[in-house]
Structures are given as structure tokens and as C-alpha cells.
C-alpha positions in Angstrom: -27.4 2.5 -8.5 -30.9 1.3 -7.7 -32.1 0.6 -4.2 -32.3 -3.1 -5.1 -28.7 -3.1 -6.4 -27.5 -1.4 -3.2 -29.4 -3.8 -1.0 -27.8 -6.8 -2.8 -24.3 -5.4 -2.4 -25.0 -4.8 1.3 -26.2 -8.4 1.6 -23.1 -9.7 -0.1 -20.7 -7.5 1.9 -22.3 -8.5 5.3 -22.2 -12.2 4.4 -18.6 -12.2 3.4 -17.5 -10.2 6.5 -19.4 -12.5 8.9 -18.1 -15.6 7.2 -14.5 -14.6 7.6 -15.1 -13.3 11.1 -16.5 -16.7 12.2 -13.4 -18.4 10.9 -11.0 -15.9 12.5 -12.7 -16.3 15.9 -11.6 -19.9 16.2 -8.0 -19.6 15.0 -5.2 -20.1 17.5 -2.3 -17.7 17.9 -0.1 -19.8 15.5 -2.7 -19.5 12.7 -2.9 -15.7 13.1 0.8 -15.6 12.5 0.8 -17.5 9.2 1.9 -15.5 6.2 -1.1 -14.5 4.0 -1.2 -14.2 0.2 -0.4 -10.5 0.7 3.3 -10.3 0.5 4.8 -9.4 3.9 1.5 -9.6 5.7 0.4 -12.3 8.2 -3.2 -13.4 8.7 -3.4 -10.9 11.6 -2.2 -8.0 9.4 -4.9 -8.7 6.9 -7.5 -9.0 9.6 -6.3 -5.8 11.2 -6.5 -4.0 7.8 -10.1 -5.2 7.3 -11.0 -4.1 10.8 -9.8 -0.5 10.8 -9.4 0.7 7.2 -13.2 1.0 6.8 -13.4 3.3 9.8 -10.3 5.4 9.3 -11.2 9.1 9.4 -10.4 11.0 6.2 -8.0 13.4 8.0 -6.0 10.6 9.5 -5.9 8.8 6.2 -4.6 11.9 4.5 -1.9 12.5 7.1 -0.9 8.9 6.9 -0.7 8.9 3.1 1.4 12.1 3.2 3.8 10.4 5.7 4.1 7.5 3.3 5.0 9.7 0.4 1.4 9.2 -1.0 2.3 5.6 -1.7 -1.0 3.8 -0.8 0.7 0.4 -0.5 3.3 1.7 1.9 0.6 3.4 3.8 -1.4 0.2 4.0 1.7 -1.8 5.2 2.4 0.8 7.9 -1.2 0.9 9.2 -1.7 -2.8 9.1 1.4 -3.3 11.3 0.3 -0.6 13.7 -3.2 -1.9 14.0 -2.0 -5.5 14.4 -0.3 -4.3 17.7 -3.8 -3.6 19.1 -4.3 -7.4 19.6 -6.6 -10.1 18.3 -9.5 -9.3 20.6 -9.6 -5.7 19.4 -9.4 -6.8 15.8 -12.2 -9.2 16.2 -14.4 -6.7 18.0 -13.9 -4.1 15.2 -14.6 -6.7 12.5 -17.8 -7.6 14.3 -18.9 -3.9 14.4 -18.1 -3.5 10.7 -20.2 -6.5 9.7 -23.2 -4.7 11.4 -22.6 -1.2 10.2 -21.2 -2.1 6.8 -18.6 0.7 7.2 -16.4 1.5 4.3 -13.8 4.2 3.6 -15.2 7.5 2.3 -15.7 7.5 -1.4 -15.2 3.7 -1.8 -18.1 2.2 -3.9 -20.0 -0.6 -2.3 -18.9 -3.0 -5.0 -15.2 -2.2 -4.2 -15.9 -3.0 -0.6 -17.3 -6.4 -1.7 -14.1 -7.0 -3.7 -11.9 -6.2 -0.6 -13.9 -8.6 1.5 -13.8 -11.4 -1.0 -10.1 -11.0 -2.0 -8.8 -10.6 1.5 -10.9 -13.6 2.5 -8.9 -15.6 0.0 -5.6 -14.0 1.3 -6.4 -15.6 4.7 -8.1 -18.8 3.8 -5.8 -20.2 1.2 -2.6 -20.4 3.3 -4.6 -21.8 6.2 -6.5 -24.4 4.0 -9.9 -23.0 5.1 -12.9 -23.7 3.0 -15.7 -21.2 2.2 -18.4 -21.1 -0.5 -18.4 -17.5 -1.6 -21.7 -16.3 -3.1 -21.3 -16.5 -6.8 -22.7 -13.0 -7.1 -20.0 -11.7 -4.8 -17.3 -13.4 -7.0 -18.8 -11.8 -10.2 -18.9 -8.4 -8.5 -15.3 -8.7 -7.4 -14.1 -9.8 -10.8 -16.0 -6.9 -12.5 -14.4 -4.4 -10.1 -10.9 -5.8 -10.8 -11.1 -5.6 -14.6 -12.6 -2.1 -14.5 -10.4 -0.4 -11.9 -7.8 1.8 -13.5 -4.6 3.5 -12.3 -4.0 4.9 -9.7 -6.7 3.0 -7.8 -5.5 -0.4 -9.0 -2.2 -0.1 -7.2 -3.9 -1.4 -4.0 -5.4 -4.5 -5.8 -2.3 -5.9 -7.4 -1.8 -3.5 -10.3 -3.5 -3.5 -13.7 -5.7 -6.5 -14.1 -6.3 -5.4 -17.7 -2.6 -5.5 -18.6 -2.2 -8.8 -16.8 -4.8 -10.6 -19.0 -4.8 -8.4 -22.1 -5.4 -10.5 -25.3 -7.0 -13.4 -23.5 -10.6 -14.4 -22.8 -11.2 -15.3 -19.2 -14.0 -17.8 -18.5 -15.0 -18.5 -14.9 -16.6 -21.9 -15.2 -18.5 -21.9 -11.9 -19.9 -18.4 -11.8 -21.0 -17.6 -15.3 -18.5 -14.8 -15.8 -16.5 -14.0 -18.9 -14.1 -11.2 -19.9 -12.0 -10.2 -22.9 -11.1 -11.6 -26.2 -8.4 -14.0 -27.4 -7.2 -17.5 -26.3 -9.3 -18.8 -23.5 -8.1 -19.0 -19.9 -10.6 -21.2 -17.9 -10.8 -21.7 -14.2 -12.9 -21.2 -11.1 -14.0 -17.7 -10.3 -11.7 -17.9 -7.2 -8.7 -18.8 -9.4 -9.4 -16.0 -11.8 -9.7 -13.5 -9.0 -6.2 -14.5 -7.8 -4.9 -14.2 -11.4 -6.5 -10.8 -11.9 -5.0 -9.5 -8.6 -1.5 -10.8 -9.1 -1.8 -13.5 -6.4 -0.4 -17.0 -6.8 -2.6 -19.5 -8.6 -2.1 -23.3 -8.4 -0.5 -25.0 -11.3 -3.7 -27.0 -12.1 -6.2 -24.2 -11.5 -6.1 -22.7 -15.0 -6.7 -24.4 -18.3 -7.3 -23.5 -21.9 -5.0 -22.4 -24.8 -4.2 -19.1 -23.1 -3.4 -20.5 -19.7 0.3 -21.1 -20.2 0.7 -17.7 -21.9 -1.0 -15.8 -19.1 1.4 -17.3 -16.5 4.3 -15.7 -18.3 3.0 -12.2 -17.4 1.4 -9.2 -19.1 1.7 -8.6 -22.7 3.5 -5.3 -23.6 
């Protein structure tokens, strides 16, 4: 990766983290308790995960994974619950620090950190009806990571995006992003990120000859 590419990803990551932080800071207690798009997680669970996952030490992560039977989703659920108990003030303080330092878990590529910031931002904003104009470059980066991530790493981002949209051509009309071959599925970049990650997409957010088919699930 060139220095310019890394600088751009750093810029996108910081912008997404700060934008979400600003919205979280003004939420009341009831809003923090609203279920997010992550099954079983509230808004505060998502925020706590974004706060401390990037700064979790490798040894602690390995011990936690072992205790969760090396199931990363179970591990993430356990840690999100534990970190939520630290309280909103602590969550916000750590998120603020992460936006400055651009901390990320060891070995996680910068583009994957951008994906996490964008996707978890949607997990929080959609249920709360919050608006945000995500940088189009961040949306394209997130979509590229989703379609390229293979097992076992994809278990933490909703499973195999490739299997979910196999045999279709995705067209993000607002961000200039396309992927795949076959009947077209058109929508906003945000809607396609939700589709690729296995999250709920509104009934009117996808169009094209492949839209109805893709809602029925992955082709075998």
C-alpha cells in the first residue's frame, strides 16, 4: 500500500469515527438501549465494541477466544456485554481516543477498520433514524472488503458476501461501485452494504431483475 493510499484510509477512518461519536454524545439513555441491526446488541453494545475491540491486547484476545471455544461471534458478544457495563461515559471517552490514535486490532488491515466503522455506523443509525452522509470513498472501500473477505474472517461480518450475491451483478447507483455478473441488483451503496453483510434491507431499497431473487437467499 502506498503512503497516499494509507493516508486516505486514515482520513476516512477518522472521519467515520468522529461522525458517529458526535451523534452518540447527544443520545439519551433510552436511545442507547435501542436494539441495533446487530442481532442481540443494543446501540450501547455496538458502541462499546467499537470502543474497546481496537485496543484489546493480543493476549487478552487470545484468552477470550479460547474461552469462547474459538467462536469469534460468541467472543464478540461476550466482550460487548462486558464492556457495556463500563458505562456510557467510558465508552465515549475511549471512542474519542480511538478517533485520535486510529487504533485497530493487531493484523487488521486499515481498509477492514474502515468497513467496521461504516457498517457499525449503519447498525446504530438505522434503528435510531439518524442521518449521515458517509464519504463515497468509504462506502466503496467497505464494499470491496466485504466481497473479498473469505472464511473464516467473514464470520464476523455476516458470513459470505460472495455466496449471498453469487450470480448477480450489484450496482451501487450513488457511489460508482459494481460487482459480479448476472441479473442486476441496483441500490444505494448503503443498501448494498446491508445486503452484503446479511443485515435487513428495506423493501424499496433494491431494484432490478435480480432484486427479488437476491432476497430469497444465497444460491447453492
